[in-house]
N, C-alpha and C positions, 0 to 999 in steps of 0.2 A: 553443452546440451541444447541451449537455445539456438546456437548456430546450426546444429544437426537438425533440429525440428524445422527451422526455416528452410533448409535445403530440401527436406522432405516435402514441405508445402509447395515450394517452387517446382519441384519435380512433378508432383501430382497435378499442379496447375497446367504445366506444359503438356502432360499426358492427356489431361482433360480436353485441352484445346485441339490436340491432334485427333483424339477420338471423336470429338464433335464434328470436325471437318470430314472425317471418314464417314461418319453416320449420315451426314447431309448428302454426301456424294453417293452413298449406297441408295439412299431414298430417291434421289433425283434420277439415277440411272437404272432403277429397278426394272422398268419395262423391257430393257434390252436383254435381261437375263431371265425373265419370267418364262416358265415352261407353258407355252400357249396351249398344248394339247390337254392340259389338266385344268380346264376352265370352270368346272362345276364341282360342287361338294361331293356328289355321289361318285367318287372315283372308284374304278374297278381295277382288279389285278391285271387284266389283259391290256389296260392302258399303260401300265408300268413296264410290261415286258419289252416292247421295242426300245424304250429309253434305257433299260438295263443292258439289253443286248448291245446297244451302241456304245455304252461305257466299257463293255468287255473288250472292245477293239481299240480302246483309247489307252495308250501306254501310261498316261498320267494316273490312271485308276487301277486298283486291284478289285476284282469282283469275285466273290466266292459264295457258292451255295452252302448255307450253314444249317439248313433244315427244311422241313416241309410242313404245311398245315395238314389238318385232319383230312381234308378233301383233296390233298395232293398238290397244292400250289407251293411253288418254291419260295423259300425265305432266303434273301440274298444280303450279304454284308458288302458294302461298297466302301473302300478305304482309299485315302489319299494323304500324302505328306510323309516326311522322313524324320520328324522330330521325336524326342525321347518321351514326350508327354502324350499319353493316349486319351482321346476324347471319344466317348461313345454316345451316339444319338439314335434314338429309336422312336418310331411314330405308329399311330393307329393300332395300339394294343387293343383299343375298342374300335370295332369296325365302323361305327358311325361317327368317328372323330377324325376326319381326314385333313383338317386345315394344314397341319404341319407336314403331312406327306407331300402336299403340293409345294410347300416352302422348301422342303429338302431338295426337291429337284430344281427349284430356282437356285438354291445355294450351289448345287453341283454344276449347274450351267455357269454360275459366276466363277467357280474354281477352275473351270475349263476355258474361260474367256481370256482375251489378251489384256484387258484393262486391269488396273490396280496391281500391276506387277510387284511393286515394292511391298505393298500391304500383304499380298498373297505370299510373297517370299517369306515375310515375317511369320505368318501363320504356319505355313507348311514346313518351314525349317525348324520350328520349335515344337510343333504338334504333329501327331498323326491322327487324322479324323476317321472315324468309323461310323457309317450310317446304315441302319437297318430299317428301311421304310416299309410301312404296312405289315406289321407283325401279325395282324389278324386278317388275312385276305379273304377267308371264308365269311367272316362277319361283314367285311366291306362289300362282298358280292350282294348281300341282301340288306345292306345298310342297317345292321343291328349291332348292339354293343357287344354281345357275347359271341363266342366262337361256335363252331358246328357241334361241339359237345354240349353246348348250352351253358357253359361256365364263363365267369368273368376271369380272363387271364390274369388280371391284376390282383386276383385273390388266390393265385395258384403258386406263389413263390415257395411255399413249404412242401406241399404235397406233390407238386410238379406232375400232374396227371395229363396236362395238355402238351402236345409236341411243340406248340408255340412257346409255352412257358419253359420247357426244357431247353429249347434253342436259346432263349434269352438268357437263361442262367449259364449255359455252357459258354456263350460268347462273352458274357460279363466276366466269368472266371478266367477265360483265356486271355482277355485283354487286361484285366485288373486296372481298368481305366482310372485316371486321376479325377476326371469329371464325367458325369453322365447327364444327359438331357432327356428327360422323360416327357414326351410331347403328347398333349391331350387336347380335347375340346371340352368345355364345360357348358352348362345351360346358359342360354342367352338371358335368363331371368336373374342372374347374379348382378348385383350392383356394388360399387365401392361403398363401404360402410357409411351409413347415414347421409348419403348423397343420392341425387336422382340419376347419377351417371352410371352407365353399365360398366361392369368389370370386363372391359374389352380383353385385357390380358391379366391373368392372375399367376402369381409366382409362389413357390414354396421351396424352402430349404428343408427337405424332408427330415422329420425326427427319426432317430434310430432306437429310441427306447420310450417307455411310457412317461418317464420323467422329463422328456424333451430337453435333455442335456445338450450343451453346445461344446463339442470338441473342435479340434482344428479342421477336421474334414467338413463338418457342418458349417463352421464359421466361414470357410472359403466359399461355399455355395451361397451363403448370405451376402458376402461381399460382391460376388458377381451379379447377384440379383439386384442389389442396390444400384450397380452400374447400369444394368439393363432397364431398371425402372426409370432412371434419369433420361434414358434415350426415348422410351415410350412417351414420357411426359411431353416431349416436344411435339408429338403427332397425335396424341390422344390424352390431353391434359386432364388429370383427375380421374382417369378411366383405368387405373391399375388397382388390383386387389391382391390381398395376401390369402392364400388358400389355407383352409383348416389344417393345423399341424398335429392333430391327434394321431398318436401312433397306432398303426394297423399292422399287427404282426404277420398277416398273410400277404401283405402287399409287396410288390416288387420294389417300388421306390423306397419304402422304409427299410427293406432288407438290403438293398444295394448300398444305401447309406451306412447301414450297420456293417456291411462287408468292406467298407473303406473307401467308397467312391463318393466324392462330393456331388450330391444328387440335386439337380435343379429341375423342378417340375414346372412346366409351362402349360397353362390352361387357356385356350382361345375361347372367349365368350362371345359377347354381342357387340355390335356397332350399329349406330343409326343408319338405316337404309343400306345395309350390307348383308342381305339374306344369304348370299353364297359365300360370305366371309372372305372376299377377295382383298378387302382393305386390311383385314386382320392377318391374312396370309402374308401380305407385304410387311406388316409390323414384325411378324415372326422372322422373316428373312433378314430384315435390318438389325433387329436386336440380337439374333443368334450370331450373325457374322461379327457384329461389334463385340459380343461377348468372347468369341473365339480370339479376336484380336487382342483384347485386354488380358486374356489368359496367356496368350503367346508372349505378350510384353511383360507379364506379371505386374501390371500396373494396378490390378485390383487389390493387391496385398495390403496396401495402407488405407483402404476404405474402412471406416469404423462400422462395426456390425450394429451399433446402436441405430444407424439409419434404417436398417431392415425393419425394426419394430415400428417405424413411423409410417410404413406403407399401410394404408387402410385395409382392414380385414374384408373378406367377402361377406356380403349379406345377400339374401335371396328375396328381395322386396321389389321386384320389377314386374310389370305387366306389359303386354303388347299395347293395350289400350286401357286407359283409366278414365272413367267418366265420374265426375264428382258432383255432389249436391243435386242430384236429379230427384224430382218429385215422382213418387210411385204410389199409385192409388190401389188400395187393397181393402175389399169388403167395406167400401164407403168411407175410408179414412185415408188421409195423405201422410206419407212418410218420406223422409229425406234419406237417400241411399247413395253411396259410392259403389261403383261396379268395377271390378278388375277382370279384364278379358284377355285370354291367351289364345293364340292361333296354333293349333296342333297340326304338325305336318303328317300327312298320310301318303305313304309311298304308292306309286303305281305298281303294276304287276312286274315290271322289269327292274324296279328299285333304281331307276335312273332319273325319275322326276317325281313330283309330289303335288298334292293339292292340300288346301287347308280345311280342317273341320274344327271350328272354334268352339270355345266353351267359356262360361262364366266361372272363373277360378275362385272368386270370393266376392262378397258384397256386405255392405254395412259401413262402418267407419274405417276407411282405408287411408287415414291421414298420415300414417307412417310408411305408406307405400308410394311407389312412383310408376310412371308409365313412359315407354318410348314415345307414346303419343298421349296427351292428356287434354280432355275437354271439360271445361267447367259448365255444368248444365244447371246452374242456379237460375231459377225462373222457368225452367223447361219441365214439361211433364212427359213421362214415358207413356206411349200409346201402343196398344197391341197391334200386331200386323193383321192385315186382311188377306183373304184368298181372292184371287182374280181368275178369270177364265180367258185363255188365249183363243182367238179365232184361228181358223186355218191360215189366214194371211199373216196373223201375228206370230204363229209358230214358225213360219218361214223366216220371219224377221227378228227372231229372238236375239240374234247377235247384233241387232241394230240398237245402238245406245239410245237413240231418240225414243224408240219404242219402250225401252226400259224406263226411261225418265217419266214417260206417261203413266206407267203402272205405279211407280214409286210415289209420284205426286198425288195419286189417289189413295195412298196408304196401303197399297197391295205389295206384299213381299213374297207371296207364294202364288205361282201361276199354274193352273191346272191345264194339262194338255192330254191329248188322246193317246199318244204313243211316245214312249221313251226308249231309245236304243239300249239294249241290254248291257253293252260294254261301257256305257257312260255313267259316271257316278258324281260328276260335278258340273256346274254350269259356269261358263265364262262371262256371263252377264250378272249384274247384281240383283238377281231374282232366283229364289228357290223354285225349282221346277218339280211338280208333283204329278203323279199318275191319276187316272180317273177315279180310283177308289180310295185315295188318300184322305184321311180325316184330320183336319187341323185341331190340335189339342187346345184345351182351355189355357189361356195365357197366364202364367205365374212365374215371376223371376225366382230363380234359385240356382245355387252353384251346380254346375254340371250340364246345364241346358245350353243349347245353341243360342248365342246372343243375336236375336233378330227382333227388332222393334223400331218404333219411330219416336222422335222427339217433337213436341209441339210447344209453341210459345205464342201467347196472345191469340189462341184459336187457330193458328196455322201450322201445318207440318213444315219443319225447317230442316230436319236431319233424318236420315235413315241409318240404322245399324243393321247390316246384312252380313251374317256369318262372321261377326266380329269386326267388320270394317265400317268405319264411320264415314258417311257420305253427306255432303252439304247439298241439299236440294236446290239451293239458289245458285249453284255453280255447275258448269258442264261436267258430266260424269267422266268424259274422256280425259279431263285434266286431273282426275283424282286417283289416289292409290287404291287399287282393288285387285284382288287375285281371283277369287272364285266364290260362287254360292254352291249350294248342294242340290242333289237330286234325291227325291223321296218317291218311292214307288207305292 
């Protein structure tokens, strides 16, 4: 018995070394397989069409139309491999969750390339891979979670009213896949439990009943997740979370696990300075390919499921900006406040780009919360913003950073101008631009308002917060992170 256990440990150790080497090579060579045409999060169906058409002419792949969205966009299943084990991967069930769609086409490029012949032969001779990218193309078109019917496809597994849900169920049943990868994006405000680190990737071996029982099907998903977690820890240490496993009887993931597929949920969250989630896309690529390799080799089998429970749970305790210990004066008294500020993305008319409209998400004692950016304002006093008036020459120079610095150093965050173009709703400089009739409201901090104010220390303005962006007035603005201010008419 002892000899057998020793052999298992040696085998697992060898497999681990091989997998680590493969992972490192995948990470280092990623750029040569990255699909360059999908470089922004707001991916549209028309961008996928030429990529899919190209795959149709490639004898390595099988491409089949398996359904249509409500608005008539094709749903395609892309398959490759000759192995007896079916693996089903689908993405963008929610239209505004595109990270894995991009990663799928990176993976398809990898499978088509000449490199890694031995590893790909192992994968494709043991597995047959089936990809259904962008299950909700109508939602993707307007960058919204729900489909054109206004329903959440991931709550349609029982009633099956959406054609997209019907397609997913039909494909799942036809494949009866051994493993399924349910690929999503989650809020960037999730953190790994009790840590300031974002949950860059969160995993879940989906429960198939209210009791959250663990059968062999669910246990296999747990084992592969443990393997994937070990990989992500190399590139985003401490930034992996475990998604809530409460059973949802209407959800596809829960039902697919119930129907006998080892279901692996992957949620792409946030990463410091990765607004377009391109680093997270790369982590999807590396971890999914590595998972496919360990499934093909069956090296996951001896991984203890107890390691799954050690992955920290998801918390939702992150802000974009956290300001602590600031002095706030109200009705003649001083109070000490923490401020939690989030930057809400507002899409433009084409849903191809966005601007930020920030808000105070919470205030008070936020000592159990964290920020992607944190500023300790102990000894600093919050100062209300002032209104300034731009001269004709200043209006022409609004894009001039030096001119903006002059206004900010005077404590002016709002600049009144004579005319504002109708189609413009945000400002590229750190000044809110207002029309001739706009009235500045009395300043009072409260959740929901746009965070725009100044910080003063020892009688001097030191920092400005404009639309939720913290700016150091002693440093050149051009060197600081800022996206946009707002326009008020």
